[in-house]
Every structure is written in C-alpha cells, then in structure tokens.
N, C-alpha and C positions, 0 to 999 in steps of 0.2 A: 395783790392778795395781802392781807394783814397777817401778822405773825401766828404761826400755828404751832402748837406743841403736840407731838406724836408719840405715844408710849408703846412699847412693845409688850404684849400680853405673854403671860406664862402659863404652862400646863405642867404642873408638878405631880409626880408620884413616885412610888417607891415599892419593891417587893412584889410578891406573887399576887397580891390583892390589887395592886396598882396596874399589873398586866391585864388582870381580867376586866379591870375599870375600863382600860383603853380599847379592848375587844368589844365591850358593850357600848362605849361611846362611838365607836366606828360603826357598829351595826346600827346604832340609832340614827347616826348622821347618814348613813347609806339608805336607810328607809326613807328618809326625807329627800333624798336625791331624785326619787321617782317623780316627786312632785316639783322639782326645781325648775325654774325658768332658765331656758338656755340663752346665753350671750356668747355670739361668736366674734373673736378678735383676730385680726389680721396682724401678726407680729412684724411684717416686713419681709424683705428679701433674706433668702437663706442660701448658704450657711453665712453667718456673720458673727462677729463678736461685738459686743455692746455693753456699755454701762447704764443705758437708759433706753427705753422704747415705750411707746403709748400710742393709745388709739381710742377714739371716741365710740359712742354706741347710743342708741335710742330704744333699746328693748324693754326699759322700765319707764318710759315716759308715760305721763298720765296717772300713775299711782299714787294715791293720797297717802299722807302720813298719818296712819290711825294706831300707832303703837303696836301693829302686827308683825307677826315674823315673816321675814321674806327669804325664801330659800333660791339661790342661783348658782347655776354651773357656768363658769367661764371657761370656754374652750377655743382652742386655737385652729384657725383654718388652714387649708391645704396641707393636712397631716404634719403640721410643724410641731416642735416641741421647744421649750427652754431647758438648757443643761447648766446646772450649777457646778462650776470647776472649783478646784482647790483653791485657786487664787481669788474666786469671788468674794466679795466682803460679806462678814458675817452679820452685817448689818441690812443685808439684801432686802428688799421690801417688795411685796405685790400690793399695789396702792389702787384701792377703787374709790372713785370720787362720784358723787351723785349730787347734781345742781337742781334746785328747786325754784319755783316762781316767786319767791319770797326774798326780798332785800334784808340783810340783817341775819343773825343767828337762828337757826331753826332747831339745834340740839344736836345730840350725837347719835351714831350709829353704834350699837352694842352687837356682840355675836361672836362667833367662831369661824375657823375657816381651815381647810387642809388641801394640800396638794393631791391631784389626779394623776393616775398613771394612764397608759394609752388606751384601756378599756373603759375609763372613766371611773374607775374604782378608787378609794382611798388610798393614798400612797403613804400618808403621814397620818398621825393622831391628830385630832382637833385641837387648835391652838385658840387662846382668845386673842381677839384683833386689837391692835393699836386703834386709837380714834382720835378725830380732831374735826373741829368745825371752825368756820370764818365768818366773816361779816358780810359775806356776798351771797349768802342762802346755800353755801355748798357744805356737804357733809364728807368725811373721809374716813376709810377703813383700811387697815393696813395688816396684811399677815407677814410675819417674820419668820420665815420657816427654820431658821437656824437658832431661834430663841430657845428650843428644848434642849439644845446640846446634844441632841441624838441624830441629826441628819448627817449622813456620811457622803462625801462627794467623791468622784462626780455622780451627779444624780440627774435623771431627765424628768420633767413633768410636762403634761399635755394639757393641763387646765388647773383650775382652782374651784372648789366649792366654798360658798359663802353662805352662813346661816345668819341673816342679819335681823336686829330687832329695830324697828324704826322709831322715831319720836312720835309723839301724840299730839299733831296739828292737823286736824281733818281739813281745813281749808287750804293746806299747802299740799302741792302736788310735785312729783319729780318731772323735771323737763329735760334732763339729759344726763350723760355719764361718760367717764373716762375710766380706762384701765391702763395701769402702767407697771412695768418692772424696773427697779432702779437699784443699782449697786454704786459703790463709790467710785469715783474717776480712777481708771486704770486697774480696777478689780473686777474685770469682765465676766460676763456670762454669755453663753452661746445660744443663737437661734438655728436650730437644726431642721433637717438632716444635713450631715456633711461637715459637722463641726469637728474639731479636734476631740479625741477621747478625753483629755484633760489639759488645763493649763496651770501650771503650779508657779508660785512666786520664786522669782531668781533675779539676777542682776538686771533684767529688763529685756535682754537679748532674745531669749525664747519667745516671750511675748510679742515682741515686734515682729519677729519671723513669722509666728503663727497668724499675725494680724495680715501682714502681707499676702500670706498663703492663703487665707480665707477671703480677702479681696479679689485675688486672682481666680478663685473658684466661682465668686459671684459673677466676674467678668465672663468667665467661661460659659456659665450657665445662661447668661443673657445673650 
C-alpha cells in the first residue's frame, strides 16, 4: 500500500448552547440509525487484550459511488464489546476500509461517527472522521473516540455508527470492506466479556500479569 495520511477530526463546542447542539446532533444521528445498514463483525476470542484486531465484511458490496450518504451500524457478534482502558492509546482508532473495483484513487469518504452502547444507542457525540485514500482503489475512514478529550475510561462500546458521504464516481462500486480497532503497541484495549475492569500504565508488571490472566481465561473457555 502506498503512503497514506490520516487526520483526526474534531468536534468542538462550549457552553449551554453547545450542550443543546450535542443533544440535537445525537437525536438527528439516531433518527438516521433506523435506516442504517447493519454490519456484523466478529472481534475474535474473548476475553482478550489486544492492540489490533480486524475483520472483513461484504455487506456493502455492489453499492455504486454516487455521492450519496451511506449510514451503517457496525455491531459486534456474540454479545461482545470493546473496552477502552486507561492504558489504551489516545490515538486509538476504529478504522473502516472500503475497497472498490477501480485501480487508482477514487476520492475520500467524508462523514461522522460515534460509539454505540449495548442497546445500539449513541454513547458519544458525533465526531468528524479522519479520512484517507490510496492508489489501489481503497478508501479509509477512521473514528478517533478520544479526540474530543471528553471520553473517560474505562468505557465499553458495542459498535459504531458511521454516516458516510461517498465520492461521486457512478461507474465505481464497492467490492469489499474491512473493519479494525487499532491502538499503539503495548497500549491495549479489551475484547469482552471477562476482561479486567481497567488496565493502567505502570512499570509493566501489572499489564503483563493481566495479559497472562486473560490468556488463561481464554484457555479455560476453550
């Protein structure tokens, strides 16, 4: 893959007026969720501590790029969730990649996204997505949930809602997708249930012991 630059979007507000704006935006976003395309992702074995996990999906295959808005709900299978710990990197990203049938750049995905709770409701306010495009017909959109500076840890999320604006190339169609959760190496997040309540930065011994404990739990489950 050629070099890609990905920026974190910002959602900025202040005061009582901004609080009302957040409520309105969440309500508008939730109204769009009723029409959202469901995408189910298997996060892998739980409980586990990871700095990266990804899975492919085909739920958007065949959709043409016509400049339209595409609303999707990424949900996790088997009642699993992702837990962001105190130790989790503040550059943690939920990355959505869409592959097309075109070789070369096809433009960028614009839009917003937010975390979902267990009932599928908005857990956070909508945030502008980071975006990138490469020379192989792929488009990338990333949600940086810590970018607002208002997300407290530990926090569990059970999916992500994306509102995407596709590029306008009607002759180009989506042929595949990939969803990933990515943190910096050593700055883990959890795949639950069964993960520790929190993991905090220290000399490293606590993290190591928790990792060994989680591995043992996986072995017991199997």
